[in-house]
C-alpha positions as CSV (number, residue, x, y, z in Angstrom):
1,X,-14.7,41.3,-7.5
2,X,-12.8,42.0,-10.9
3,X,-16.0,40.9,-13.4
4,X,-12.9,40.2,-15.8
5,X,-12.0,37.6,-13.8
6,X,-15.5,35.6,-13.8
7,X,-16.5,32.7,-15.7
8,X,-19.1,33.0,-18.3
9,X,-22.7,32.1,-17.0
10,X,-22.8,29.1,-19.1
11,X,-19.8,27.6,-17.4
12,X,-20.5,29.1,-13.9
13,X,-24.3,27.1,-14.0
14,X,-21.5,24.1,-14.8
15,X,-19.7,25.1,-12.3
16,X,-22.7,24.6,-9.5
17,X,-24.6,21.8,-11.5
18,X,-21.2,19.9,-10.3
19,X,-21.1,20.3,-7.1
20,X,-25.1,19.3,-7.1
21,X,-23.9,15.9,-8.4
22,X,-21.2,15.7,-6.1
23,X,-23.5,16.7,-3.6
24,X,-25.7,13.6,-4.7
25,X,-22.2,11.7,-5.0
26,X,-21.9,11.8,-1.0
27,X,-25.2,10.7,-0.9
28,X,-25.1,7.9,-2.6
29,X,-21.1,7.1,-1.1
30,X,-22.4,7.1,2.5
31,X,-25.4,4.7,1.5
32,X,-23.1,2.4,-0.2
33,X,-20.8,2.3,2.7
34,X,-24.2,1.8,5.2
35,X,-25.5,-0.7,3.1
36,X,-22.0,-2.9,3.3
37,X,-21.4,-2.1,7.1
38,X,-24.9,-3.7,7.8
39,X,-23.2,-7.2,5.9
40,X,-20.5,-6.9,7.9
41,X,-22.7,-6.2,11.4
42,X,-23.2,-9.3,12.1
43,X,-19.9,-10.9,12.2
44,X,-20.3,-13.9,10.4
45,X,-21.0,-15.4,7.1
46,X,-19.8,-12.0,5.4
47,X,-19.9,-11.6,1.3
48,X,-16.2,-10.4,0.4
49,X,-15.0,-10.2,-3.4
50,X,-11.8,-11.7,-4.1
51,X,-9.8,-11.5,-7.1
52,X,-7.7,-14.6,-8.7
53,X,-5.0,-15.2,-10.7
54,X,-4.9,-18.2,-13.3
55,X,-7.9,-20.1,-11.5
56,X,-10.9,-21.7,-13.4
57,X,-14.6,-22.8,-12.5
58,X,-17.3,-24.6,-14.4
59,X,-20.3,-23.1,-14.9
60,X,-23.8,-24.5,-16.7
61,X,-23.6,-22.3,-19.5
62,X,-22.9,-24.8,-22.3
63,X,-26.1,-26.6,-24.7
64,X,-28.9,-28.1,-21.6
65,X,-27.1,-26.6,-19.1
66,X,-23.8,-28.7,-20.1
67,X,-20.8,-27.3,-17.9
68,X,-18.3,-25.0,-19.5
69,X,-14.6,-24.0,-18.1
70,X,-14.4,-20.7,-17.8
71,X,-11.4,-18.5,-16.2
72,X,-12.6,-16.8,-13.2
73,X,-11.2,-13.1,-12.6
74,X,-13.0,-12.5,-9.3
75,X,-16.2,-14.3,-7.2
76,X,-17.6,-13.5,-4.2
77,X,-16.4,-15.8,-1.4
78,X,-19.0,-16.2,1.6
79,X,-16.3,-16.1,4.7
80,X,-18.4,-18.3,7.9
81,X,-16.3,-16.9,10.9
82,X,-13.4,-14.0,9.9
83,X,-10.7,-13.8,12.3
84,X,-10.6,-10.8,14.3
85,X,-8.2,-9.1,12.2
86,X,-9.8,-9.9,9.2
87,X,-13.4,-8.4,11.2
88,X,-11.4,-5.4,11.9
89,X,-10.7,-4.7,8.3
90,X,-14.4,-5.5,7.0
91,X,-14.9,-2.6,9.6
92,X,-12.9,0.1,8.6
93,X,-12.2,-0.7,4.3
94,X,-15.9,0.9,3.5
95,X,-15.4,3.5,6.4
96,X,-12.1,4.7,5.1
97,X,-13.4,4.2,1.3
98,X,-16.3,6.7,2.2
99,X,-14.6,9.0,4.0
100,X,-12.2,9.6,1.3
101,X,-14.5,10.1,-1.5
102,X,-16.7,12.2,0.5
103,X,-13.7,14.3,1.6
104,X,-12.4,14.3,-2.3
105,X,-15.9,15.3,-3.5
106,X,-16.1,18.1,-0.5
107,X,-12.4,19.4,-1.8
108,X,-13.8,19.1,-5.2
109,X,-16.8,21.2,-4.9
110,X,-15.2,24.2,-3.0
111,X,-12.8,24.0,-5.7
112,X,-15.6,24.3,-8.3
113,X,-16.7,27.1,-6.4
114,X,-14.5,29.4,-6.5
115,X,-14.2,28.7,-10.0
116,X,-17.5,30.2,-10.2
117,X,-16.9,33.0,-8.4
118,X,-14.0,34.0,-10.7
119,X,-10.8,33.0,-7.6
120,X,-9.7,30.7,-9.7
121,X,-5.7,32.3,-9.8
122,X,-6.3,33.9,-6.1
123,X,-4.1,32.5,-3.1
124,X,-5.8,29.0,-1.9
125,X,-7.0,27.5,-4.8
126,X,-4.1,25.3,-5.8
127,X,-3.6,24.8,-2.4
128,X,-7.0,22.8,-2.7
129,X,-6.2,20.7,-5.7
130,X,-3.0,19.5,-3.3
131,X,-5.5,18.9,-0.8
132,X,-7.4,16.3,-2.6
133,X,-4.5,14.7,-4.0
134,X,-3.2,13.9,-0.6
135,X,-7.2,12.6,0.1
136,X,-6.6,10.4,-3.4
137,X,-3.2,9.2,-2.0
138,X,-4.2,8.8,1.8
139,X,-7.6,6.7,0.7
140,X,-5.4,4.7,-2.2
141,X,-2.7,3.5,0.5
142,X,-4.9,2.8,3.6
143,X,-7.8,1.1,1.3
144,X,-5.3,-0.8,-1.0
145,X,-4.0,-2.2,2.3
146,X,-7.5,-3.1,3.9
147,X,-8.4,-4.6,0.9
148,X,-5.4,-7.1,0.8
149,X,-6.4,-7.8,4.5
150,X,-9.5,-8.7,3.7
151,X,-9.3,-10.7,0.8
152,X,-6.1,-12.6,2.3
153,X,-8.3,-13.1,5.3
154,X,-11.3,-14.4,3.5
155,X,-9.2,-16.6,1.4
156,X,-7.6,-18.1,4.6
157,X,-10.9,-18.4,7.0
158,X,-12.6,-20.7,3.7
159,X,-9.7,-22.3,3.1
160,X,-8.4,-23.3,6.4
161,X,-4.9,-21.3,5.3
162,X,-4.3,-24.0,2.6
163,X,-4.8,-21.6,-0.4
164,X,-1.7,-20.3,-1.9
165,X,-2.9,-18.5,-4.7
166,X,-1.8,-14.6,-6.1
167,X,-4.0,-12.7,-2.9
168,X,-1.7,-9.3,-3.3
169,X,-3.5,-6.6,-5.6
170,X,-2.7,-3.2,-6.1
171,X,-4.7,-0.6,-8.3
172,X,-2.2,1.8,-9.9
173,X,-5.0,3.8,-11.8
174,X,-5.2,6.3,-8.9
175,X,-1.7,7.1,-9.7
176,X,-2.6,8.6,-13.0
177,X,-4.9,10.5,-11.1
178,X,-2.2,12.0,-8.5
179,X,-0.2,12.8,-11.5
180,X,-3.0,14.9,-13.3
181,X,-3.7,16.7,-9.8
182,X,0.2,17.6,-9.5
183,X,0.1,19.0,-12.9
184,X,-3.2,20.6,-12.7
185,X,-2.0,21.8,-8.9
186,X,1.0,23.1,-10.1
187,X,-0.5,24.9,-13.1
188,X,-2.8,27.3,-10.2
189,X,0.1,28.2,-8.7
190,X,1.8,29.4,-11.7
191,X,-1.4,31.4,-12.8
192,X,-1.2,32.6,-9.4
193,X,2.3,33.9,-9.9
194,X,1.6,35.4,-13.2
195,X,-1.6,37.1,-12.1
196,X,0.0,38.7,-8.7
197,X,2.6,39.9,-11.0
198,X,0.6,41.8,-13.1
199,X,-1.3,43.1,-10.6
200,X,1.8,44.5,-9.6
201,X,2.6,46.4,-12.6
202,X,-0.9,48.0,-12.6
């Protein structure tokens, strides 16, 4: 291996530490998913985090516990008997999110290992970035659909289909992550081509 391509020792250590942190992240992600599945397992009285828009509630936070009106952005709703479709989404949501996060961490770990070993601009490094972007996109899309299924199912169950508030939401933050990963992947592709062209001149 060409030693000139190797990262400085401190940077290589940082890459290996990142891989270790990623491994811990996998453990925590799996534990969180298992905890959620344990909550869902009974099939009844399942807590669901629900977002709200323009809703208010009275809380006893005033003088001597007096009620004060506050805006409610989200709340945990307990669903006594979820419909089959809602129950499916409640099971699938933590599994999909966990698999997407774990797969993303694994790809990120492989990417860090390639950098630590001086293989930044070899064939396959850019491909790892694009694989990571694909995992993020798939996890975001499927996860968003399942989350909205659980939210709508929870509100329908507790309101007997009478609540008609805004119940569809999409987190746009992953879009910026996809754009960043696309730019990084393109940069590594360019670097790979430049390195290959340079080696051809030697």
